[in-house]
C-alpha positions in Angstrom: 0.0 0.0 0.0 2.8 2.4 0.8 4.3 1.7 -2.7 0.9 2.8 -4.2 1.2 6.1 -2.2 4.9 6.6 -3.1 4.1 6.1 -6.9 1.7 9.0 -7.1 2.0 12.6 -6.2 -0.3 14.4 -3.8 -2.6 15.8 -6.6 -3.4 12.3 -7.9 -4.1 10.6 -4.6 -7.6 12.1 -3.8 -9.0 10.6 -7.0 -6.9 7.4 -7.0 -8.8 4.3 -7.8 -6.7 1.2 -7.2 -7.7 -2.4 -8.1 -7.0 -4.3 -4.9 -8.1 -7.7 -6.3 -8.5 -10.1 -3.4 -7.0 -8.0 -0.6 -8.7 -8.2 2.7 -10.4 -5.4 4.7 -7.3 -4.6 6.7 -5.4 -3.8 3.4 -8.2 -1.5 2.3 -8.0 0.3 5.6 -4.2 0.6 5.3 -4.7 2.2 1.9 -7.3 4.6 3.2 -5.0 5.6 6.1 -2.0 6.1 3.8 -3.9 8.3 1.4 -5.4 10.4 4.2 -2.0 10.8 5.8 -0.4 12.1 2.6 -3.3 14.4 1.5 -4.1 15.6 5.0 -7.8 15.2 4.2 -10.4 12.4 4.1 -10.0 10.0 1.1 -12.4 7.6 -0.6 -11.2 4.1 -1.6 -13.3 2.6 -4.5 -13.3 -1.2 -4.2 -14.4 -2.9 -7.4 -15.5 -6.5 -6.6 -16.1 -9.6 -8.7 -19.6 -10.9 -8.0 -19.3 -14.5 -6.6 -15.6 -14.2 -6.1 -14.2 -17.6 -5.1 -17.3 -19.5 -6.2 -18.1 -21.5 -9.2 -20.4 -18.7 -10.5 -17.8 -16.0 -10.2 -18.3 -13.3 -12.8 -21.0 -15.3 -14.7 -23.5 -13.0 -16.4 -26.3 -15.4 -15.2 -25.2 -15.4 -11.5 -27.9 -12.9 -10.4 -30.3 -15.7 -10.2 -27.9 -18.7 -9.7 -28.1 -20.7 -6.6 -25.3 -22.6 -5.0 -25.7 -26.3 -4.7 -25.0 -28.1 -1.3 -21.7 -29.5 -2.7 -20.6 -25.9 -3.6 -21.4 -24.7 -0.1 -19.5 -27.6 1.5 -16.5 -26.8 -0.7 -16.7 -23.1 0.2 -17.0 -24.0 3.9 -13.9 -26.2 3.7 -11.9 -23.5 1.8 -12.7 -21.0 4.5 -12.2 -23.4 7.4 -15.6 -22.9 8.7 -17.4 -25.6 10.6 -20.9 -26.6 9.7 -23.4 -24.6 11.7 -20.9 -22.0 12.6 -21.1 -19.9 9.4 -22.0 -16.7 11.2 -19.4 -16.8 14.0 -17.6 -13.6 14.7 -13.9 -13.0 14.0 -11.5 -13.7 16.9 -11.7 -10.5 19.0 -7.9 -10.5 19.3 -7.4 -10.6 15.5 -7.0 -7.6 13.3 -10.3 -8.1 11.6 -12.0 -8.6 15.0 -10.6 -5.3 16.3 -11.8 -3.5 13.1 -15.3 -4.9 13.4 -15.6 -4.1 17.1 -14.4 -0.5 16.5 -16.9 0.0 13.6 -19.6 -1.6 15.7 -19.1 0.8 18.5 -19.4 3.7 16.1 -22.5 2.4 14.4 -24.2 0.9 17.5 -27.9 1.6 17.1 -29.4 3.2 20.1 -33.1 3.8 19.6 -33.8 7.6 19.6 -36.4 8.9 22.0 -39.5 10.8 20.8 -38.9 13.8 18.7 -39.2 17.1 20.6 -42.4 18.8 19.8 -42.1 22.5 19.2 -45.7 23.3 18.2 -46.2 24.9 14.8 -49.1 27.5 14.7 -52.2 26.3 13.1 -51.9 29.2 10.6 -49.0 31.3 9.4 -50.9 34.0 7.4 -52.7 36.8 9.2 -54.9 37.5 6.1 -55.3 36.2 2.6 -56.2 39.5 0.8 -58.8 40.2 -1.8 -56.8 39.7 -5.0 -56.6 36.3 -6.7 -53.6 34.3 -5.6 -52.1 30.9 -6.4 -51.5 28.0 -4.1 -47.8 28.2 -4.9 -47.6 31.9 -4.0 -49.5 31.2 -0.7 -47.0 28.4 0.1 -44.1 30.9 -0.4 -45.7 33.6 1.7 -46.5 31.2 4.5 -42.8 30.0 4.8 -41.7 33.6 5.1 -44.2 34.3 7.9 -43.2 31.1 9.7 -39.6 32.4 9.8 -40.8 35.3 12.0 -40.9 32.8 14.9 -37.3 32.2 15.9 -38.0 28.7 17.4 -39.5 27.5 14.2 -37.1 29.4 11.9 -34.1 27.6 13.5 -35.6 24.3 12.6 -36.7 25.1 9.0 -34.4 24.1 6.1 -35.4 24.3 2.5 -33.9 22.3 -0.4 -34.5 22.7 -4.1 -33.0 21.1 -7.3 -32.3 24.4 -9.2 -35.9 25.6 -9.2 -36.0 27.7 -5.9 -37.2 30.9 -7.7 -39.8 29.1 -9.9 -41.2 27.3 -6.9 -41.7 30.6 -4.9 -38.8 30.3 -2.4 -37.5 33.7 -3.2 -38.9 35.6 -0.2 -37.7 32.8 2.2 -34.2 32.9 0.6 -34.0 36.7 1.0 -34.8 36.2 4.7 -32.5 33.4 5.6 -29.8 33.1 3.0 -28.3 30.2 1.1 -26.1 27.6 2.8 -22.4 27.4 1.8 -19.7 25.9 4.1 -17.6 29.1 3.7 -19.0 32.7 3.3 -18.9 33.6 -0.4 -18.5 37.1 -1.9 -21.9 38.6 -3.1 -21.1 39.7 -6.6 -24.8 40.5 -7.4 -25.5 42.8 -4.4 -28.6 43.6 -2.5 -30.3 45.7 -5.2 -31.7 42.7 -6.8 -35.2 41.2 -6.2 -33.4 37.9 -5.1 -30.5 38.3 -2.8 -28.2 35.3 -3.1 -26.1 35.5 0.0 -24.2 32.3 0.7 -22.8 31.6 4.1 -22.6 28.8 6.8 -25.7 30.4 8.4 -27.9 30.0 5.3 -31.0 27.8 5.6 -31.7 27.1 2.0 -29.7 24.4 0.2 -29.7 24.8 -3.6 -28.8 21.6 -5.5 -28.0 21.1 -9.2 -30.6 19.6 -11.5 -30.9 16.4 -9.6 -34.2 15.3 -8.1 -32.7 12.2 -6.8 -30.3 14.3 -4.7 -33.3 16.3 -3.5 -35.0 13.3 -1.9 -31.6 11.9 -0.6 -31.1 15.3 1.1 -34.7 15.3 2.4 -34.1 11.8 3.8 -31.0 12.8 5.7 -32.6 16.0 7.0 -35.8 14.2 7.8 -33.9 11.7 10.0 -32.0 14.5 11.9 -33.4 13.5 15.3 -32.6 9.8 14.8 -29.1 10.3 13.4 -27.9 13.5 15.3 -30.4 14.3 18.0 -31.6 17.4 16.2 -35.2 17.6 15.0 -35.5 19.6 11.8 -38.4 20.8 9.6 -37.2 20.1 6.1 -39.1 21.5 3.2 -38.3 20.5 -0.5 -39.6 22.0 -3.6 -39.6 20.4 -7.1 -41.4 20.7 -10.4 -44.2 18.3 -9.9 -43.6 16.1 -13.0 -40.0 15.5 -11.8 -41.2 13.9 -8.6 -40.9 10.8 -10.8 -37.2 11.5 -11.5 -36.4 11.0 -7.8 -39.0 8.3 -7.0 -36.5 5.7 -6.0 -34.9 8.0 -3.4 -38.4 9.3 -2.3 -39.6 5.6 -1.6 -36.5 4.7 0.4 -36.6 8.0 2.3 -40.2 7.1 3.4 -39.2 3.5 4.0 -36.4 4.7 6.4 -39.0 6.7 8.4 -37.7 10.2 7.3 -40.1 13.1 7.9 -40.3 16.1 5.6 -42.6 18.3 3.5 -42.2 18.4 -0.3 -44.1 20.7 -2.6 -44.6 19.5 -6.2 -45.2 22.7 -8.1 -46.2 23.9 -10.6 -48.4 20.8 -11.3 -50.7 19.5 -14.1 -51.7 21.0 -17.4 -52.6 24.2 -15.6 -49.0 25.0 -16.1 -50.2 25.4 -19.7 -47.6 27.4 -21.7 -44.6 25.3 -20.6 -45.8 22.3 -22.5 -46.2 18.6 -21.9 -42.6 18.0 -20.6 -43.4 20.2 -17.5 -47.0 18.9 -17.0 -47.7 16.1 -14.5 -50.7 13.6 -14.5 -49.7 10.6 -12.4 -48.1 12.2 -9.4 -51.4 12.2 -7.3 -51.4 8.4 -7.6 -47.8 8.3 -6.3 -48.8 10.4 -3.3 -51.9 8.5 -2.6 -50.2 5.1 -2.8 -47.0 5.7 -0.8 -47.0 4.7 2.9 -45.8 7.3 5.3 -46.8 10.2 3.0 -50.0 12.3 2.9 -50.8 13.8 -0.4 -52.9 17.0 -0.5 -53.9 19.3 -3.3 -55.7 22.5 -2.0 -57.2 25.1 -4.3 -57.6 28.1 -1.9 -55.0 30.0 0.1 -56.2 29.3 3.6 -56.3 25.5 3.1 -52.7 25.7 1.8 -51.7 27.6 4.9 -53.6 25.2 7.2 -52.3 22.0 5.6 -48.6 23.3 5.5 -48.6 24.2 9.1 -50.3 21.0 10.1 -47.9 19.0 8.0 -44.9 20.7 9.6 -46.4 20.1 13.0 -47.0 16.3 12.3 -43.3 15.9 11.5 -42.7 15.5 15.3 -45.9 13.7 16.2 -45.7 10.1 17.3 -48.1 9.0 14.6 -46.9 11.6 12.1 -45.9 11.3 8.5 -44.5 13.3 5.6 -46.6 15.7 3.5 -46.7 16.1 -0.3 -48.4 19.3 -1.4 -49.3 19.4 -5.1 -49.6 23.1 -6.0 -50.3 25.4 -8.9 -49.3 28.8 -10.3 -52.8 29.7 -11.4 -54.3 32.7 -9.6 -57.6 31.7 -7.9 -60.3 34.0 -6.7 -60.5 33.5 -3.0 -64.1 34.9 -2.6 -65.9 31.5 -2.6 -63.9 30.1 0.3 -63.8 33.4 2.3 -67.7 33.6 1.9 -67.9 30.0 3.2 -65.6 30.9 6.1 -67.9 33.9 7.0 -70.8 31.5 7.3 -69.2 28.6 9.2 -67.1 28.1 12.3 -63.5 28.4 11.3 -62.2 25.7 13.6 -64.7 23.1 12.2 -63.9 24.2 8.6 -60.1 23.8 9.2 -60.7 20.4 10.7 -62.7 19.4 7.6 -59.9 20.7 5.3 -57.3 18.7 7.3 -59.5 15.6 7.2 -59.6 15.6 3.4 -62.3 17.9 2.2 -65.4 20.1 2.8 -68.7 21.0 1.1 -68.0 24.1 -0.9 -71.4 24.8 -2.5 -74.8 23.6 -1.6 -77.8 23.4 -3.9 -80.2 26.4 -3.5 -83.8 25.5 -3.8 -84.0 21.7 -4.1 -82.0 18.5 -3.0 -78.9 17.7 -5.0 -79.2 15.4 -8.0 -75.6 15.1 -8.8 -72.3 15.4 -6.8 -69.4 17.3 -8.3 -66.2 16.3 -6.5 -62.9 18.0 -7.4 -59.6 19.2 -6.1 -56.9 21.7 -7.0 -57.0 24.6 -9.5 -60.1 23.3 -11.5 -62.4 24.3 -8.6 -63.5 27.6 -10.4 -64.7 25.6 -13.4 -66.6 23.2 -11.2 -68.3 26.1 -9.4 -69.3 27.6 -12.7 -70.7 24.3 -13.9 -72.8 24.0 -10.7 -74.3 27.4 -11.4 -75.1 26.4 -15.0 -76.6 23.1 -13.8 -78.8 24.9 -11.3 -80.1 27.1 -14.1 -80.9 24.0 -16.1 -82.9 22.5 -13.2 -80.2 20.0 -12.1 -79.1 21.0 -8.5 -75.7 19.8 -7.5 -73.4 19.8 -4.4 -69.7 20.7 -4.9 -67.2 19.0 -2.7 -63.6 20.3 -2.6 -61.3 17.3 -1.9 -58.2 18.9 -0.2 -56.6 15.5 0.4 -58.1 12.6 -1.5 -55.3 10.6 0.2 -56.7 11.1 3.7 -60.2 10.3 2.5 -59.2 7.1 0.9 -57.1 5.9 3.9 -60.0 6.6 6.3 -62.4 4.6 4.2 -59.9 1.8 3.5 -59.1 1.7 7.2 -62.8 1.2 8.1 -63.1 -1.7 5.7 -59.9 -3.3 6.9 -61.0 -3.0 10.6 -64.4 -4.5 9.7 -62.9 -7.4 7.8 -60.4 -8.2 10.6 -63.2 -8.0 13.1 -65.6 -10.0 10.9 -68.3 -7.4 11.2 -70.1 -5.0 8.9 -68.3 -1.8 8.0 -69.8 1.4 9.5 -69.5 4.7 7.7 -67.6 6.5 10.3 -65.0 8.1 8.0 -64.9 11.8 6.9 -66.4 11.1 3.4 -69.6 9.9 5.1 -70.0 13.5 6.4 -69.2 15.0 3.0 -71.6 12.9 1.1 -74.7 12.8 3.2 -77.0 9.8 3.5 -79.7 11.0 1.1 -76.9 11.7 -1.5 -75.0 8.4 -1.4 -76.7 6.9 -4.5 -76.4 10.1 -6.6 -74.1 9.9 -9.6 -70.7 11.6 -9.0 -68.6 13.6 -11.5 -65.0 13.8 -10.4 -62.9 16.6 -11.9 -59.1 16.7 -11.5 -56.1 18.2 -13.3 -54.5 14.7 -13.3 -55.2 11.2 -14.5 -58.9 10.7 -14.3 -58.6 7.4 -12.3 -57.2 9.2 -9.3 -60.6 10.1 -7.9 -62.7 7.4 -9.7 -62.6 5.3 -6.5 -65.2 7.6 -4.9 -68.0 5.7 -6.5 -67.0 2.5 -4.7 -67.6 3.9 -1.3 -71.4 3.9 -1.5 -72.0 2.2 -4.8 -72.7 5.3 -6.9 -72.2 5.8 -10.6 -69.1 7.8 -11.4 -68.1 9.8 -14.5 -64.3 10.7 -14.0 -63.0 13.7 -15.9 -59.2 14.3 -16.0 -56.0 14.3 -18.1 -55.5 10.9 -19.7 -53.1 11.9 -22.5 -49.8 13.8 -22.6 -50.1 17.5 -22.3 -49.2 20.2 -24.9 -48.5 23.9 -25.0 -51.3 26.5 -25.0 -53.3 28.7 -22.8 -55.2 27.3 -19.7 -58.6 27.6 -21.5 -57.2 25.9 -24.6 -55.8 23.0 -22.6 -58.9 22.7 -20.3 -61.0 22.5 -23.5 -58.8 19.7 -24.9 -59.3 17.6 -21.7 -63.0 18.4 -21.0 -62.3 20.6 -18.0 -64.3 23.7 -19.0 -67.6 24.5 -17.3 -69.8 23.6 -20.3 -67.9 20.3 -20.6 -68.4 19.5 -16.9 -72.1 20.3 -17.4 -72.3 17.8 -20.2 -70.5 15.1 -18.0 -73.1 15.7 -15.3 -76.0 15.3 -17.7 -74.4 12.0 -19.0 -74.0 10.8 -15.4 -77.6 11.5 -14.5 -79.1 10.2 -17.7 
């Protein structure tokens, strides 16, 4: 190993990759120490192995599915000097290998972490919503900035983005907390710009390159801060919604490991319109709904965005908590329908309904509903307009805003699972039973979603109702929002036609 070091100058050693063949672990460690001693900094040794080394299947392209036969195992046991039944014996504690394993074991010894400390997040970050139309993505950015006003919460918040911080509305947050860099960097752009890119060790935003896989790997590490380092964090990641799929492997394993974080997929759907099909997502709600340890939510109005974000951050430290996936949009939405509903109802109960998965946004005026319009996300204005047109046609409807189809599905599925395990009939005690009232449970349902139409089609299975799902079942294209909504049957007159078909 020393010869390897002597044959290379200091500049070559950090990137040195040496084929060590059949050398043992101790030799690898010697190489690592020698490189580190010369370069005066940590080094990495890349060890390339031969799969199945020392076995009859060594290097065979078919060995991924090959199984050793009993005679092969007996020969291997004899070669290694291992007695039958003693294959998992530890190395001699006095041997070099035994000492290395014991030292590594002490460093990696798993001591179960205690409960995460709970520093309560307020139920709402925004004091007011304002009268002008605003998007769910804009609300998300404003809420983060306001949360940073509380020093206790600000110290725990860390944001991560793969090269899309500005286009996912993190600009205000970055101006307030700065960008992380191990060393303070000169600010060549200055403070006169709309976005101040100050890089220092105190920064709380981490900007990655164009790598969604790295985003979810980073969220996993931050989301296990308490378990790994005894520090509970509130990690928030942002990513263009279609590119959730790029980092899906890392997202799945982050959730599998128990990491807790919030991720905002934004902008989402064909509502992104002019940017074209490559930036328009359709299947991501299904990913959110199907992954364990993750709650998917897609609010339309500003206050539900605020409530869901604050609740999601608070749940990161709850014993039964999970991660939150917010699917957001850049489309400005008139806030009047929700604010009018808030004026007529108890705010606490409305917030509880939003967090449970949905609420009744519009009731029929003069007669019982004959059709249910269930939707989520930025298509809600079209659904409300369709409900008005249906009322004028003599077909009253109820409009349900599904803020989290995920929570609604899991509540229903949980009630069925509990009933089947207890061998008893299922009782409608889940939140959807409050949203669709007893006299409405056999009414046809039209589901409307800026996503694959099957995402909400399960609603008909709950009470055995007819469903006509409307959604995006082809690849997107470039155009204005009305043009793309027309192409995918999302305009009010098209939703009216779908309701007429459903009730025929």
